[in-house]
C-alpha positions, -999 to +999 in steps of 0.1 A: +394-027+487+403+010+484+398+023+517+406+059+521+430+063+550+419+084+581+440+101+604+420+115+635+434+135+664+420+130+699+427+162+717+411+146+749+407+172+778+433+196+761+428+228+741+417+264+745+406+291+720+445+299+713+447+261+702+426+269+670+457+283+655+472+246+654+442+236+633+448+265+609+485+254+606+475+219+601+453+231+571+482+252+557+504+218+554+473+198+542+476+203+505+456+190+475+481+163+470+477+150+506+441+156+507+440+126+477+458+105+500+444+106+535+413+122+554+421+143+583+399+149+615+406+165+648+384+159+677+389+188+700+370+192+733+333+199+728+341+236+739+359+241+706+339+225+680+316+252+670+345+277+671+367+254+650+342+247+623+353+277+601+389+271+605+386+233+598+361+235+568+383+262+552+411+237+551+393+205+544+398+191+580+368+172+596+358+176+631+347+151+656+333+147+692+350+127+719+317+112+734+279+114+731+250+105+749+226+079+736+194+102+741+187+127+716+179+153+744+166+153+779+175+158+816+212+145+814+232+173+831+267+179+816+261+153+786+261+161+749+240+141+724+250+132+689+224+156+675+241+183+694+275+174+680+261+171+645+245+205+647+280+221+658+295+208+628+311+174+638+311+146+613+326+119+635+325+109+671+348+087+692+332+063+713+342+036+739+377+051+743+398+031+770+396+062+792+359+064+789+355+027+797+378+029+829+371+062+841+333+062+834+325+025+837+315+024+800+307-013+790+304-027+754+267-025+756+267+012+762+292+017+735+269+000+710+239+021+720+259+051+718+272+042+684+236+035+672+227+071+685+258+084+664+244+067+634+209+082+639+224+117+639+242+112+610+279+108+626+303+083+618+313+065+651+349+058+658+345+026+680+377+017+702+387-015+713+419-029+728+435-049+758+452-039+790+487-050+797+474-075+822+450-091+795+479-092+769+504-108+793+478-133+802+471-144+766+438-127+764+442-099+738+424-115+709+397-128+729+391-092+747+392-075+715+371-101+697+345-098+727+346-060+724+339-057+686+311-084+688+293-065+716+302-029+707+294-027+670+260-020+657+248-044+632+245-021+602+259+010+583+297-005+578+305+024+553+301+048+582+316+027+610+353+032+621+371+007+644+403+019+664+422-006+679+442+010+708+462-014+731+456+003+762+491-004+778+504+017+748+484+048+752+506+078+762+534+053+776+557+055+745+554+018+741+541+002+708+534-034+700+556-051+674+548-045+638+539-082+637+516-078+668+497-051+649+494-070+618+480-098+638+453-080+657+443-060+626+437-090+606+418-106+635+398-076+640+389-076+603+377-115+608+356-104+638+339-073+620+329-098+593+315-122+617+296-093+631+284-076+599+286-103+574+282-100+536+319-089+530+309-056+547+341-057+567+359-047+537+340-010+540+351-007+578+384+014+583+406+001+612+427+026+627+458+020+650+461+040+681+487+040+710+516+063+711+515+070+674+542+098+668+562+110+635+589+086+643+569+052+640+541+066+617+552+053+584+559+019+594+528+014+614+506+030+587+517+005+561+509-026+581+481-047+563+447-039+575+459-005+591+437+020+576+451+050+594+456+063+630+439+077+662+465+100+675+465+113+711+492+138+723+508+142+689+477+156+675+480+187+697+506+203+675+505+209+637+541+198+633+536+165+649+502+157+635+509+165+600+544+147+603+520+115+609+497+123+580+531+128+558+534+088+562+508+088+532+526+114+509 
């Protein structure tokens, strides 16, 4: 299946107006030849989505949110709906990131409901799954990820759903699984997505790898079977590092 790779940058709680210069610099390096090879998106804090829209669109870079509420509107102080993200210019939204699951107690069911809301608004959800170090050392990595896929994914719209496998123990630590471990988990994830969606629909779902992706390891990781791109954290904050990762698809 010819799935267009996706490299997504998660800025987390980083970025001010001055940071838009980095998106402009990314656009300068994102030439026509690379556009034919890989799709790029940046997920800045919500305060920057509207401001980044013109810069990103001018350069063919997409924008995404980092979370959304399940409701379309209402009395939810501090929350942002999927419709609001769409209205601001976003086309994607990250959901169920391990930091949201840990810091805000988000369950698989909450993630699934949010993903359904994203699809309702016309956004493509990037649904994150992954095991902790304790779960991996206990031999539970596959069962944990399998359960998260089964319970977090909506049962429809495979062409717009993206799954991101992020081993929690590798996020921001500089540690990465072996290439064999990545290959095993992504193949397993494809199988579980197929079990969830059925009818060969898993072939339409891009599975990203996340967890200390950087220029030095991007080429190897991005060419592992069933790895359809990357969800990049800290390395996405600068054009130099983010575009060096994208260059793995040159």
